[in-house]
C-alpha positions as CSV (number, residue, x, y, z in Angstrom):
1,M,26.0,-16.2,13.6
2,R,23.4,-18.8,14.2
3,L,20.2,-18.3,12.5
4,G,18.0,-20.1,15.1
5,V,15.9,-22.1,12.6
6,A,14.5,-25.5,13.0
7,G,15.9,-26.8,9.6
8,A,17.2,-25.6,6.3
9,V,16.8,-26.8,2.7
10,I,20.3,-27.5,1.4
11,G,21.2,-28.9,-1.9
12,G,17.6,-29.3,-2.6
13,G,17.1,-31.6,0.5
14,Y,15.8,-31.0,4.1
15,V,18.4,-30.9,6.9
16,P,16.9,-30.6,10.4
17,G,18.8,-28.4,13.0
18,D,20.0,-24.8,13.1
19,L,22.3,-23.3,10.5
20,E,25.6,-21.2,11.3
21,I,27.0,-18.4,9.2
22,E,30.7,-17.3,9.1
23,D,32.2,-14.6,7.0
24,G,29.1,-14.5,4.6
25,T,29.1,-18.1,4.1
26,L,27.1,-21.0,5.3
27,A,29.7,-23.0,7.8
28,R,27.7,-25.5,9.3
29,S,24.1,-27.0,9.3
30,G,22.2,-29.6,11.5
31,L,23.2,-27.9,14.6
32,S,21.4,-28.4,18.1
33,P,19.5,-26.9,19.6
34,S,17.3,-25.7,16.9
35,G,14.8,-23.1,16.8
36,E,11.8,-22.1,15.0
37,G,11.3,-21.6,11.1
38,Y,13.3,-22.8,8.1
39,A,16.2,-21.3,6.0
40,I,15.7,-21.7,2.3
41,P,17.4,-20.2,-0.8
42,G,16.3,-16.8,-2.1
43,L,13.2,-17.2,-4.4
44,I,13.0,-16.9,-8.3
45,D,9.9,-15.5,-10.0
46,L,10.0,-15.7,-13.8
47,Q,6.7,-14.3,-14.5
48,V,5.7,-10.8,-12.7
49,N,3.6,-8.1,-14.5
50,G,3.9,-5.9,-11.6
51,Y,4.6,-5.4,-7.9
52,G,4.2,-3.1,-5.1
53,G,1.7,-1.0,-6.9
54,V,4.0,-0.7,-10.0
55,D,2.5,-1.8,-13.5
56,F,5.5,-3.0,-15.5
57,N,3.9,-1.8,-18.6
58,T,4.1,1.9,-17.5
59,A,7.0,1.9,-14.9
60,T,9.6,4.4,-14.8
61,H,13.2,3.5,-13.8
62,D,12.6,4.6,-10.2
63,E,9.3,2.7,-10.2
64,F,11.1,-0.6,-11.3
65,L,13.6,-0.2,-8.3
66,E,10.6,0.4,-5.9
67,A,8.9,-2.8,-7.1
68,L,12.4,-4.7,-6.9
69,R,12.6,-3.6,-3.2
70,Y,9.3,-4.9,-2.5
71,L,10.3,-8.4,-4.1
72,K,13.2,-8.6,-2.2
73,R,11.4,-7.8,0.7
74,D,9.1,-10.8,0.0
75,G,12.1,-13.1,-0.5
76,V,12.6,-12.8,-4.3
77,F,16.3,-12.7,-5.1
78,A,15.9,-13.1,-8.9
79,V,13.1,-11.9,-11.1
80,Q,12.0,-11.9,-14.8
81,P,9.7,-8.8,-15.2
82,T,6.9,-9.5,-17.7
83,I,5.7,-6.8,-20.4
84,I,2.3,-7.9,-21.5
85,T,0.7,-7.0,-25.0
86,D,0.9,-3.5,-25.7
87,D,1.6,-0.9,-28.2
88,E,5.0,-2.0,-29.7
89,A,6.7,1.2,-29.0
90,N,5.7,1.1,-25.5
91,V,7.3,-2.6,-25.3
92,E,10.3,-1.3,-26.7
93,R,10.5,1.6,-24.1
94,Q,10.0,-0.7,-21.3
95,L,12.6,-2.9,-22.4
96,R,15.1,-0.2,-22.8
97,T,14.1,1.0,-19.3
98,L,14.7,-2.4,-17.9
99,A,18.0,-2.4,-19.4
100,K,19.2,0.3,-17.3
101,V,17.6,-1.0,-14.2
102,Q,19.3,-4.3,-14.8
103,A,22.8,-2.3,-14.6
104,D,21.6,-0.2,-11.7
105,P,23.6,-1.0,-8.4
106,E,20.4,0.1,-6.6
107,A,18.3,-2.8,-7.9
108,R,17.7,-4.8,-4.9
109,C,16.6,-7.9,-6.9
110,E,18.3,-9.2,-9.7
111,V,16.6,-8.7,-13.1
112,V,17.6,-11.9,-15.1
113,G,15.9,-11.0,-18.3
114,A,12.6,-9.8,-19.7
115,H,9.7,-11.6,-20.8
116,A,7.2,-10.3,-23.7
117,E,4.0,-11.9,-23.1
118,G,2.5,-11.2,-26.5
119,P,1.6,-9.7,-29.0
120,F,1.4,-13.0,-30.7
121,L,-1.5,-14.4,-28.7
122,S,-4.9,-16.0,-29.7
123,P,-7.8,-13.4,-29.7
124,S,-10.0,-16.2,-28.3
125,H,-7.7,-16.6,-25.1
126,H,-6.5,-13.2,-24.7
127,G,-7.4,-12.7,-21.2
128,V,-6.0,-9.2,-19.9
129,H,-4.2,-8.7,-23.3
130,R,-5.7,-6.0,-25.5
131,L,-7.1,-7.2,-28.8
132,E,-6.1,-4.2,-30.8
133,Y,-2.5,-4.9,-30.1
134,L,-2.4,-8.7,-30.9
135,R,-0.3,-9.5,-34.0
136,R,0.5,-12.4,-36.3
137,P,3.9,-13.8,-35.4
138,D,6.7,-11.7,-36.9
139,Q,10.2,-12.0,-36.6
140,A,11.0,-8.5,-37.3
141,I,9.1,-7.5,-34.1
142,I,11.1,-9.7,-32.1
143,E,14.2,-8.5,-33.4
144,R,13.1,-4.9,-32.4
145,F,12.4,-6.1,-28.9
146,M,15.7,-7.8,-28.7
147,A,17.5,-4.8,-30.0
148,A,15.6,-2.5,-27.2
149,G,16.4,-4.4,-24.2
150,P,17.2,-7.8,-22.0
151,L,14.5,-9.8,-24.0
152,R,14.9,-13.4,-22.7
153,T,11.4,-15.0,-23.0
154,I,8.5,-14.5,-25.4
155,T,5.2,-16.2,-25.3
156,I,3.7,-17.3,-28.7
157,A,0.3,-19.3,-29.5
158,P,1.6,-21.9,-31.8
159,E,-1.6,-22.3,-33.8
160,L,-1.3,-18.6,-35.3
161,E,-0.4,-18.2,-38.9
162,N,3.6,-18.3,-39.2
163,A,3.8,-19.1,-35.6
164,C,6.2,-22.3,-36.1
165,A,8.7,-20.6,-38.4
166,V,8.9,-17.8,-35.8
167,I,9.3,-20.0,-32.9
168,K,11.9,-22.0,-34.7
169,W,13.8,-18.8,-35.5
170,A,13.5,-17.2,-31.9
171,A,14.7,-20.6,-30.2
172,R,17.5,-20.6,-32.4
173,A,18.3,-16.9,-31.7
174,G,18.7,-17.9,-28.0
175,L,15.2,-17.0,-26.7
176,V,13.2,-19.0,-24.2
177,V,9.9,-19.6,-26.2
178,Q,6.8,-20.5,-24.3
179,A,3.4,-21.5,-25.7
180,G,0.4,-19.8,-24.0
181,H,-2.9,-17.7,-24.7
182,S,-3.5,-20.4,-27.1
183,G,-6.3,-22.3,-28.5
184,A,-4.0,-24.9,-30.1
185,D,-5.3,-28.4,-30.5
186,T,-3.1,-31.6,-29.9
187,V,-1.4,-31.4,-33.4
188,E,-0.9,-27.6,-33.4
189,A,0.6,-27.8,-29.8
190,G,2.9,-30.6,-30.8
191,A,4.1,-28.6,-34.0
192,G,4.9,-25.6,-31.8
193,F,6.7,-27.7,-29.2
194,D,8.6,-29.6,-32.2
195,S,9.6,-26.1,-33.5
196,G,11.2,-25.1,-30.3
197,A,8.8,-23.8,-27.7
198,C,10.1,-25.4,-24.5
199,A,7.9,-24.3,-21.7
200,V,4.2,-23.2,-21.2
201,T,3.1,-20.0,-19.8
202,H,0.9,-20.7,-16.6
203,L,-0.4,-24.0,-17.5
204,F,-4.1,-24.5,-17.9
205,N,-4.7,-20.5,-17.7
206,G,-5.3,-18.7,-21.0
207,M,-5.7,-21.7,-23.2
208,V,-8.2,-24.1,-24.6
209,P,-9.7,-26.3,-22.0
210,F,-8.4,-29.9,-21.3
211,G,-10.8,-32.4,-22.7
212,H,-10.7,-36.2,-22.4
213,R,-10.8,-36.7,-26.3
214,A,-9.4,-33.3,-27.0
215,P,-6.5,-32.6,-24.5
216,G,-5.3,-29.5,-26.1
217,I,-2.1,-27.8,-25.3
218,A,-2.3,-28.5,-21.7
219,G,-2.6,-32.2,-22.2
220,V,0.1,-32.3,-24.7
221,A,2.6,-30.4,-22.5
222,L,2.1,-32.7,-19.7
223,T,2.9,-35.7,-21.8
224,R,6.1,-34.2,-23.2
225,K,9.3,-34.6,-21.3
226,D,11.0,-31.8,-23.1
227,V,8.4,-29.1,-22.0
228,Q,8.7,-27.1,-18.8
229,L,5.5,-26.2,-16.8
230,Q,4.8,-22.9,-15.2
231,V,2.3,-23.0,-12.7
232,I,0.2,-20.5,-10.4
233,A,-0.5,-22.5,-7.2
234,D,-2.6,-19.7,-5.6
235,N,-5.7,-21.9,-5.3
236,V,-7.6,-19.2,-7.8
237,H,-5.8,-19.8,-11.1
238,L,-6.1,-23.7,-10.3
239,S,-7.7,-25.6,-7.9
240,E,-5.6,-27.5,-5.2
241,E,-6.7,-30.8,-6.9
242,T,-5.3,-29.4,-10.3
243,V,-2.1,-28.5,-9.0
244,H,-1.8,-32.0,-7.2
245,L,-2.7,-33.5,-10.6
246,I,0.0,-31.5,-12.5
247,L,2.8,-32.2,-9.9
248,S,1.8,-35.8,-9.8
249,A,2.3,-36.1,-13.7
250,A,5.5,-33.9,-13.9
251,E,6.8,-32.5,-10.9
252,E,10.4,-32.8,-12.2
253,R,9.6,-30.3,-15.0
254,C,7.3,-27.7,-12.8
255,M,8.1,-24.4,-11.4
256,L,5.9,-21.9,-9.7
257,V,5.4,-18.2,-10.8
258,T,3.2,-15.6,-9.5
259,D,1.9,-13.7,-12.4
260,A,1.8,-11.0,-10.1
261,S,-0.1,-7.8,-11.2
262,S,0.9,-4.3,-9.6
263,A,-1.7,-5.0,-7.1
264,A,0.7,-7.6,-5.4
265,A,2.1,-5.9,-2.4
266,S,0.6,-2.7,-3.2
267,P,0.4,-0.2,-0.3
268,S,-2.9,1.0,-1.5
269,G,-4.3,-2.3,-2.3
270,R,-5.0,-1.0,-5.8
271,G,-3.4,-1.7,-9.4
272,T,-3.5,-1.6,-13.1
273,V,-2.5,-4.0,-15.7
274,G,-1.8,-3.2,-19.3
275,G,-3.8,0.2,-18.9
276,F,-6.8,-1.5,-17.2
277,E,-8.0,-0.6,-13.6
278,L,-7.9,-3.7,-11.4
279,V,-10.7,-4.4,-8.9
280,V,-9.2,-6.5,-5.9
281,T,-11.5,-8.6,-4.1
282,D,-10.4,-10.9,-1.2
283,G,-6.9,-10.5,-2.5
284,V,-7.8,-11.6,-6.3
285,P,-7.3,-8.9,-9.0
286,R,-9.7,-8.9,-11.7
287,L,-10.9,-6.7,-14.5
288,P,-14.3,-5.0,-14.1
289,D,-15.8,-7.7,-16.3
290,G,-14.5,-10.3,-13.9
291,T,-11.6,-11.6,-16.0
292,L,-8.7,-12.9,-13.7
293,A,-5.8,-10.3,-14.0
294,G,-2.6,-11.8,-12.4
295,S,-2.4,-12.3,-8.8
296,T,-1.5,-11.0,-5.6
297,V,0.0,-14.2,-4.1
298,T,3.7,-14.3,-3.1
299,L,6.0,-17.5,-4.0
300,A,6.2,-18.1,-0.2
301,G,2.5,-18.0,-0.2
302,Q,2.4,-20.7,-3.0
303,V,4.8,-22.7,-0.8
304,A,2.7,-22.4,2.1
305,N,-0.3,-23.5,0.1
306,L,1.5,-26.7,-1.0
307,V,2.7,-27.7,2.3
308,R,-0.7,-27.2,3.8
309,A,-1.8,-29.8,1.1
310,R,0.7,-32.1,2.6
311,M,3.6,-31.6,0.2
312,P,7.1,-32.1,2.0
313,L,8.7,-28.4,2.5
314,E,11.9,-29.1,0.5
315,R,9.8,-30.2,-2.5
316,A,7.7,-27.2,-2.4
317,V,10.8,-24.9,-1.8
318,N,12.4,-26.4,-5.0
319,L,9.6,-25.5,-7.2
320,V,10.5,-21.8,-6.4
321,T,14.2,-21.9,-6.2
322,R,16.2,-24.8,-7.7
323,R,13.6,-25.5,-10.7
324,P,13.4,-22.2,-12.1
325,A,17.2,-21.7,-11.5
326,E,17.9,-24.9,-13.5
327,F,15.4,-24.2,-16.4
328,F,16.7,-20.5,-16.8
329,G,20.5,-21.5,-16.4
330,L,21.4,-19.4,-13.4
331,P,24.3,-21.0,-11.7
332,G,24.7,-20.5,-8.1
333,K,21.0,-19.5,-7.6
334,G,18.1,-21.5,-6.2
335,T,20.3,-23.8,-4.0
336,L,22.1,-23.4,-0.6
337,R,25.3,-25.4,0.2
338,I,27.6,-25.7,2.8
339,G,30.9,-23.3,2.0
340,G,28.7,-21.3,-0.3
341,P,27.3,-17.7,0.3
342,A,24.8,-17.0,2.8
343,D,22.2,-15.8,0.6
344,L,18.9,-17.1,1.8
345,I,15.6,-16.1,3.4
346,V,14.1,-17.3,6.5
347,L,10.4,-18.6,6.8
348,G,8.5,-18.6,10.0
349,P,6.7,-21.4,11.4
350,D,3.6,-20.3,9.2
351,L,6.1,-20.2,6.3
352,S,5.8,-16.4,5.9
353,V,9.0,-14.6,5.1
354,V,10.5,-13.1,8.5
355,R,14.1,-12.5,7.2
356,V,16.2,-11.7,4.2
357,V,19.8,-12.4,4.4
358,E,22.4,-11.5,1.8
359,G,26.3,-12.2,2.3
360,G,25.4,-13.1,5.9
361,H,23.8,-9.9,6.8
362,D,20.2,-9.0,7.2
363,V,19.4,-6.6,4.1
364,L,15.6,-5.9,4.9
365,A,13.4,-6.1,7.7
366,H,10.4,-7.6,6.8
367,G,7.5,-5.3,6.6
368,A,10.0,-2.2,5.9
369,L,11.8,-1.2,2.9
């Protein structure tokens, strides 16, 4: 089967020409004549709070499956659902549900872990996270979360009392610890990274602003080669210029995430986050007081934003495929190779998702479940 594309991102590089599939594997690339659009690896999103009208803080098993269908339709092959700050019993309940969803053969998009964004966040930078549920960092709470379900990542504000000790323990326990929702100054941020925090949750958002004499957690993260950076390139959370600055400084350590709320791909255009009703205006979800509440942008939409800003296609694609796979330790994902499985998506000339192919077969028609 020929895909009829103009080119493909294979092994992280762009190969012009069509792509051929045989027996579920990628057989040949660079074929002539070529068509339109581009074949790229399935996308990986490590920060999703909801999707398709489903809020992950309240989702049932079947609702999670529905959200995973919408994610697969939009080209996402692997996802880390995020549970934001909530009543601890509810977080544990959602983690237990995710453990069952992860093992369900009906799950159309692979769940590669769960992210607890909270409750160890700064009250001064809480965003949509409810103040009454914020807590001092506590190893016992994390142990309960780990026992409940597939916890893989936790966000902690490193300036909080006891944070560095908990970060050190969590990292040694095998968790990915990310710094975020934080007012940390340069010393406090450095201490958090020295203790084992290895990434930043949505860089520049939910943290003390960068200052030329007080760069804070964002400035420290940008200068440390051992810190990975998660970025929302929707031109709302960050300006185009800020994204360009981040990528110019540290592209090799960056990956894109959506931070999607339940309003993303919602059939009704409405949604909730952490128990709050969202107001969606021009595609941007906010709380009634104007606070940004995640996004409705897709990963493919962020790729399109970067390409419009003159980034080469393959570099933009690597930020949503190869880089998160490398960071999260997902062998076999995020990269296409000749002789490897034909698990891919096809972007049209406008870089929107037009086909989702798994094992060489079209698994979902775009626009339908």
